[in-house]
N, C-alpha and C positions, 0 to 999 in steps of 0.2 A: 459376748458378754451381754449385749442388749437383750438376746432372746432369754437369757437366764432371769434377768430382772423382770421381763415380761411375765415369765412363768410364776415368779413370786408376787406379783401383785395380786390383789384381793378379787381374782375372778371366781374364786371358789366360794361364792356367796351361798348362804343358806337360804332355803326355801321356807314357806310357811310352816313346814312340818319339822324344821330343824335339821333335815337331813343334808348331807353334802351335794352339791350340785357340781357336775364337771362344769370347766370353762367351756364357753360356747364354741371355741375352736377346737375342743377335743370330743364334742358330742358326736356319736354315731349319726351318720347320714340316714341311715335307715329309719331313725325317729322322725326325721322330717318327712321322709317318704310316707311313712305309716300316717303322719299327721295330715299330709295332703290328700291320702286315700280317703281318709275318714271325711275330710271336708267335701270330697266329690259327692258323698252320699247325701249331703244337704241340697235338696233340689226343691225349688219354689213349687209348692203345691199348684198355684195357678198355672203352672206350665203344663198340668195334666188335664187341664179343662179348656177345651175349646171345640166349638161346634164345626160343622163341615162348612158352613157359609163363611165364616170368618177366616178359615185356612185356605181357602181357594184363592189362587192368584188372580188379580184382577186383570193382569195381561199376559194370558198364557202364551208360551213361546210359539212362534210360526215355524211350521215345518216347510223347508224349501225345497227338499226332494221326494220323490217316490222311490220304491226300490228299484224300479226299472231304470231310473237315472244313474245307479251305480253301475250298470252294464255288467251285472253279476252273469255267470254261466247259466244257461236256460234251466239247467236242473235245479239250481238254487231258487230260481223264481218260481219253479214248479212246486218245490217243496214248502216255500213260504206260502203260496196260495193254498196248498193242502193243509198246512197248520194254521191257516186262518189270519196270516198276518196281511194286514191292509196297507198300513201306512207306518213309516219309522217313527219311533219315539224320538223326543229331543235329543237325547245322548246318542242315538244311532245316527240321526240326521246330521249332527255336527261331528261325529268322530269318524264314520266310514269312509267319507272322502279323503281324510288325511291318511288313514291307515292304508288305503289303496295307493296313495302316493309314496307310501313306504317311510313315514314319518314316525318317529317316537312320540308317544303320547301319554299325558297324564289325564284321565278322565275322571271327574268328580261329578257324582250324580246320587240322588237319593236311592234307598233300597227299593226295588221293584219296578225300575224305570227301564228294564231291557238292556242293562249292561253287558249280559252274556252274549247276547245276539250282535251287539256293537263290535266286539271283537271276533266272535266265530265266524260271521258271515264273510268278511272281507279275507280272513285267514284261510277259511275252507276254499274260496275262489283263488285265492294265491297259490295253495297247494295242488288244486285242480289243474291250474295252468302249468305249473313247474312241480312235479311230483318229487323232485329231490329236496324240496322244502320240509322241514321239520320244526314242529312247533311244540313248545313245553309250556304248559299251562300250571300255575301253581295257585293252590286254593287253600283256606285255613282250616277247613273239616272234610272229612270224608263225605258227608251228605251233599256238601256243595260241590265237590269234585265230581260225585256221581251224577249229579244234577247237569252239571256241564256236560258231562259225557252224554247224557240222554238229549240234551239240545243239540250237540254235535251230530249225533246220529239221525235226528229228526231233519237237520238242515242239509247233511251230506248224503241222504238216501240215495241209492243208485249211481253214486259217483265213483265207487271204488276207492274211497279213502277210509283209512282205518285208525282207531284210536286204542290206547291202552291206559287204564286206571290203576294208578299205583298209591294206595292209602293203606295206612295202619289198620289193624284189626281185622284184616282179610288174609286169606291164603296168599303167601308170597309165592309159592309155587305156580299158581293159575297167573299171577301178574308177569312172572318171567316167560310163560308161555306166550302172553300176549306181545311182550317186548320182542321176542324172537322172531314174530311176524312182520317186523319192521315198520311200525305204525308211523303215519303221518303226525299224530297228535298224541302226546304223552300228558296225561292230566293227573296231577298228583298232590299230596300234601308234603310240607317240606322235610318232615321226619323220615317218612318212607324213601322219598327221592334220595336223601342224604344216605340213607342206608344202603340202598341200591347201588349207588355210587361207590361206597366204601368197599362193598363186596364185588367191584368191577363188573356189575351187570348193566350199568348204565353210564353212558358217557355224555357229559353236558356239552362237550365241544361239538356235537353234531347239529345243535339246534341255533338255527339263524334267526329264530323268532321266539319270544318269551312273552308271557302274559302273567301278571300278578293280578289276581283277582281278589277284592276285598283285602287289600293290603293293610288297611288300617286294623282289621281284626286279627291279621297274622302277627302284627306288631304287639297288639294287646295281649296275645298268647305267648309272647316271648320268642318268636322265631326270627329276630334280628339277624343274629348270627349265621343262622342257616340259609337265610335268604341272601345275605351278602356272599357267603362262600360259594353258593350256586351261581349267582349272577358273576362273580370273579372268573368262574370256570367256562363261561360261554364265550363264543366267538366274540372278538372284539367288533367285527362288522357283523351287525345284526339289528333287527327291529325289536324294540322293547315297549311294552304296553302297560302301564299300571293303572288299575281302577280301584276306586275308593269311595266311600261315602263322605269321609272327613279328611282333613289335611293336617294332621299333628307335624311337629316339628321334625321328628325322625323320618317322615315319608318325604319332606322337603330336602333332607340330608341325602337320602338315597336316590331321589330325583337327580340332584346336582352331581351325584357321583356315577351313577349307572345309565343315565338317559342322555342321548346325544341332541342337543338343540330341539328339546321336546315341545310340541304344542300343547297347550293347557286348553281343556275343554271343561266348562263348569256349567251345569244346569241345576244349581242347588238353590233355585229361587224360593223354594218353599221347604224349610227343615221339617215341617210336620207334613206327613201324608195327607194330601188334599181331601181324601174320601173317608177319613176316619173321624168320628165323633168322639171326643175324650170326656171321660167324667171320672170323678172320684168316689169311693166308698168310704165313709168315715165310720170307723166301728172300734170298739175296745178289743184288745188282744185276745182276751178269753172268749169272746164272741165271734171272732173271726170265722171260724169254720162254719158255723150255723148261719152267718151272714152270707157266706159263699153258696151254701146249699139253697138258700132262698133265692139267690140269684140264677142258680143253674136250672132251677125247675122252671123258669119262664120260658114260654114256648119260642120266643124269637131267638133264643140262643141255640141254634141248630148245630153249630159246629165250633167248638171253643178250644182255643189254646190258652192254657195257664202256664205262666212263668213263676218259678220259686227259685230261691237263691242257691241252695245245696242240693247235691244229689241225695243225701239223706232225707231232706225235706220233701223232695220230689217223691220219694218212694212212700213215705209217710203218708203225703196227702192222697196219692193213688189209691193206697189200702183203705184209707178212711172213705175216700169217695165210693169205691166199689162195695164197701160194707153197707153203705147208705143206699145201694141200688143204682148207682149211676155207672154208666159205661165209659170206662176210661183205661187208658194206658199212658206209659212213660217213656221219655228218652233222656239219657244223660251219659256222661263220660264213662261210667263204670260198666255200662252195658256193652256186650260184644256188638260187633257190627251186624250181625245177622239178626240179633234182638231189635236193634234201632231200626233197621230196615222193615223188619216184620212190623213194628208199631206203626212207623210212618205209613205203611202200605195199608193197615187196618183203618187208620185215620183218614187217608186219601180216600178210600172206598166207602167211607161212612159206616165201617162195621164198629167203630167206637165213636161216640160223640165228643169225647174229651180227651185231649193229649196235655200231659204235664210234663215241663220241660224245664232244664236249666237253660242258660244262655246259648248252649250249643246249637239251639233251633232259632236264635233271633236273627242269624244272618244267611242270607242266600237261599233258604229253603222256600221253594215256590209250591205252595199248597192252595189248590182253588177253594173257593166259596167258605173260607173261615169267616164266619159271622162276628165273632168277638174274640178279642184277646184280653186275658185278665192278669195284671200284675198283681199276683198274690202277695209277693214281697216287692218292696221299693227297688228298683234298678239302681246301681251304683251311680252311674252317670247319666246326663241327659241324652247323650248319643246312644247309650244303651236302650234308653227308653224309646227313641226314635226307631231303632232297628226292631225292637220287640213289637212295637204297634204296627209296624209296617208289614207284618204277616197278614193283615186283614186291610180291606179296602184297596185291594190291588186292581189295577187297570181301570175300568169304569165302574167297578163295583163300589158299594158303601160298606162300612164296617163301623164296629164300635170298640172302644178301649176302655176299660175299667182298671183303675189303681186303687189298691186298699192302702189307706193310711190310717194312722192312730190320732 
């Protein structure tokens, strides 16, 4: 009875237009989600302006260990030396001892800080000492999965350890052949891993070690259910490692549910990549492309990664740049894997000067010597901005980021 009275009350107030408005309790939640999404796009322009000096931490983290202190197999140490690795990064220095001890771990660190080696090195050593060990590495994108595999092959050279990469957009047949070889490491994206499981080509029960890399990105892409289903099918007795650049509520929930007494390692002392100079370019919408051309012709822009919001905008921008005589290529979700790999390879080998991409390239891709990142469209969130500009100024190099604003 009370409920009926509640409905009859004047909650159906009319707005300024005179249209009927649903009561607050009846309104669709999606409206509020969309409102929140729109609000995220409003980012203070001042956050895009920061010089290198002001972003450098005054008290850099002290490294307590050398790679030799971890007592890795001699082959790993040789491979590290051949790859030019001298000292561990902070995330490696703090994470590796706990991983060696078999602890579950939540590692939080900025992009480009060596998270991949932080989990690969101790797990490669673990598998070398006990070849019955199997490791499942889950990554958000094909490119990141393949990059992890490249790092694995570099660190495990001459150790007779093998990997299989299982990602969408590539031949399933070839991936099945790799799986039949009984690899120690299976590296894949959630969708393809789930597909292989449904076809009875992959059993998650064999993996006593699991790594979720860039887990925040996977959640952004809507893989929460797939990740949970995979984790639920793993052995209860296992070592689980989560790595992320941010810590949203969903990750905290997954941590509580799937990690066993985890150690939390956090080296997020600087949100902003310390070697990146940030600037904004104010222009009118109709003059935006001409302004971009004026920027790109400068000699110091030797290798440029440009981010645009949609796949259609990316393709249009690339065509316009090529028409104006610039050497450019593109990557986005509508391109096949072979096309994306070809574009990335051309960019890495300096066969093209400019790569235009959607946010598919903002996480995990390790491309050397990118001199400039240009946000042709404003990122939706500040975290997206951080990941974008993290493609330049990697390691000890300096980089520059421009963001176009109206």
